[in-house]
C-alpha positions as CSV (number, residue, x, y, z in Angstrom):
1,M,9.9,-6.0,7.6
2,A,6.1,-5.5,7.6
3,A,6.0,-5.5,11.3
4,A,8.9,-3.0,11.4
5,T,7.4,-0.6,8.8
6,F,3.6,-0.5,9.4
7,G,3.5,1.6,12.4
8,L,5.5,4.2,10.6
9,A,2.6,5.1,8.5
10,C,0.1,5.2,11.3
11,P,-0.9,8.5,12.9
12,P,0.2,8.9,16.6
13,T,-3.3,8.5,17.7
14,I,-3.4,4.8,17.0
15,S,-2.2,2.9,20.1
16,P,0.6,0.3,20.0
17,Q,-1.9,-2.3,20.9
18,R,-3.9,-1.6,17.7
19,V,-0.9,-1.7,15.6
20,S,0.2,-4.9,17.2
21,A,-3.3,-6.4,16.6
22,F,-3.1,-5.4,12.8
23,I,0.3,-6.8,12.4
24,T,-0.7,-10.1,13.9
25,Q,-3.9,-10.3,11.8
26,F,-2.6,-9.1,8.4
27,L,1.1,-9.0,8.4
28,S,2.3,-12.4,9.9
29,P,4.6,-14.7,8.0
30,E,1.6,-17.0,7.5
31,R,-0.4,-14.2,6.0
32,F,2.4,-13.3,3.6
33,G,2.5,-17.0,2.5
34,D,-1.1,-16.8,1.6
35,Y,-0.6,-13.5,-0.3
36,M,2.3,-14.8,-2.2
37,A,0.2,-17.9,-3.1
38,D,-2.5,-15.7,-4.6
39,P,-2.2,-15.3,-8.3
40,D,-3.9,-11.9,-8.2
41,R,-1.2,-10.5,-5.9
42,V,2.4,-9.7,-6.1
43,V,4.9,-8.9,-3.4
44,L,7.9,-6.8,-4.6
45,I,11.2,-6.4,-2.7
46,A,13.5,-3.4,-2.6
47,E,17.2,-4.5,-1.8
48,E,20.2,-2.5,-1.1
49,N,23.5,-4.5,-0.9
50,G,21.6,-7.7,-0.9
51,R,19.6,-6.6,2.1
52,A,15.9,-6.2,2.0
53,V,15.0,-2.6,2.8
54,G,11.3,-2.3,1.5
55,Y,8.4,-4.1,0.0
56,A,5.2,-3.4,-1.9
57,M,2.2,-5.5,-2.6
58,L,-0.2,-5.1,-5.3
59,V,-3.8,-6.8,-5.8
60,A,-5.3,-7.0,-9.2
61,G,-9.1,-6.9,-9.5
62,E,-12.2,-5.0,-8.4
63,P,-11.7,-3.3,-4.9
64,A,-13.3,-5.2,-2.2
65,D,-14.0,-1.9,-0.3
66,E,-17.3,-0.4,-1.4
67,D,-16.1,3.3,-0.9
68,A,-13.0,2.6,-2.9
69,R,-15.1,0.9,-5.6
70,G,-17.2,3.9,-6.0
71,A,-14.2,6.4,-5.9
72,I,-12.0,4.9,-8.6
73,H,-12.4,5.6,-12.4
74,H,-9.8,3.5,-14.2
75,R,-10.8,0.0,-14.7
76,P,-9.5,-2.7,-14.7
77,A,-7.6,-1.6,-11.6
78,V,-4.8,-2.8,-9.4
79,E,-4.5,-1.7,-5.7
80,L,-1.4,-0.7,-4.5
81,S,-2.1,-2.3,-1.1
82,K,1.3,-1.9,0.7
83,I,4.5,0.0,-0.1
84,Y,7.0,0.5,2.9
85,V,10.6,1.1,3.3
86,L,12.7,0.9,6.4
87,P,13.7,4.4,8.0
88,S,17.2,3.9,7.2
89,S,16.4,3.7,3.4
90,H,14.1,6.7,3.2
91,G,15.3,9.0,0.5
92,T,17.3,6.5,-1.2
93,G,14.8,5.9,-4.1
94,A,13.8,2.6,-3.0
95,S,10.1,3.6,-2.7
96,G,10.2,4.9,-6.3
97,Q,11.6,1.7,-7.6
98,L,9.0,-0.2,-5.8
99,L,6.4,2.1,-7.3
100,E,7.8,1.6,-10.8
101,A,8.0,-2.1,-10.5
102,G,4.4,-2.1,-9.3
103,R,3.3,0.1,-12.2
104,A,4.9,-2.4,-14.7
105,W,3.2,-5.4,-13.0
106,A,-0.2,-3.6,-13.3
107,K,0.5,-2.7,-16.9
108,D,1.3,-6.3,-17.6
109,R,-2.0,-7.5,-15.9
110,G,-3.9,-5.0,-18.3
111,A,-4.8,-2.5,-15.7
112,A,-6.0,0.9,-16.8
113,G,-5.4,2.3,-13.3
114,I,-3.8,2.1,-9.9
115,W,-5.2,3.1,-6.8
116,L,-4.4,3.0,-3.0
117,G,-5.6,4.2,0.4
118,V,-3.4,6.4,2.6
119,N,-4.3,7.6,6.0
120,Q,-5.5,11.2,5.9
121,Q,-3.1,12.2,8.7
122,N,0.0,10.8,6.7
123,A,1.2,13.9,4.9
124,R,4.5,12.4,4.0
125,A,3.0,9.5,2.1
126,Q,0.3,11.7,0.4
127,K,3.2,14.0,-0.7
128,F,5.1,11.0,-2.2
129,Y,2.1,9.7,-4.0
130,G,1.2,13.2,-5.3
131,K,4.6,13.7,-6.8
132,N,4.3,10.3,-8.5
133,G,1.0,11.2,-10.2
134,F,-1.6,10.1,-7.8
135,R,-4.7,12.3,-7.1
136,I,-7.2,12.1,-4.4
137,V,-10.5,10.8,-5.8
138,G,-12.4,9.9,-2.6
139,T,-12.3,8.6,0.9
140,K,-12.8,5.2,2.8
141,R,-12.4,3.8,6.1
142,F,-9.6,1.4,7.1
143,N,-9.8,-0.9,10.2
144,V,-6.7,-0.9,12.2
145,G,-6.9,-3.0,15.5
146,G,-10.7,-2.9,15.8
147,A,-11.2,0.9,15.2
148,Q,-11.8,2.8,12.0
149,E,-9.3,5.2,10.5
150,E,-10.0,7.8,7.7
151,D,-8.1,7.3,4.4
152,F,-8.1,9.1,1.1
153,V,-8.4,7.0,-1.9
154,M,-5.6,8.1,-4.5
155,E,-5.7,6.9,-8.0
156,Q,-3.7,7.4,-11.3
157,P,-4.3,6.3,-14.9
158,L,-1.6,3.9,-16.4
């Protein structure tokens, strides 16, 4: 699912080779095994009729990215690292359900805020996050397949 959905959030200027390199490096089954074994992460799955249609991953703790660290205001913080839904399930509420489950996990971890990075060209995702209470608080860079992309840092208090 990660491989099927990651490219959907990328601007058209990112080549298929860069998307593929990112998927190989960060979204392989082996990497997800590592993610799921990390006690500071959670992977949430959205299902429709017993079929996985989306997922989210959250990471508790101080942001590793220096620009994100300087931009966010609410600590302790949880990062909404990934939230993707298959195109056939866009508009079904799956993204909202994943976000709500992520907020609940963050609150259970004692987080005061939740933050994320979103590509500056991804207007659809920015609109979704804005409707759900996130505000732009800064910018950061995000490496995709060896090249830097510009992201907005968005945050909301919990």
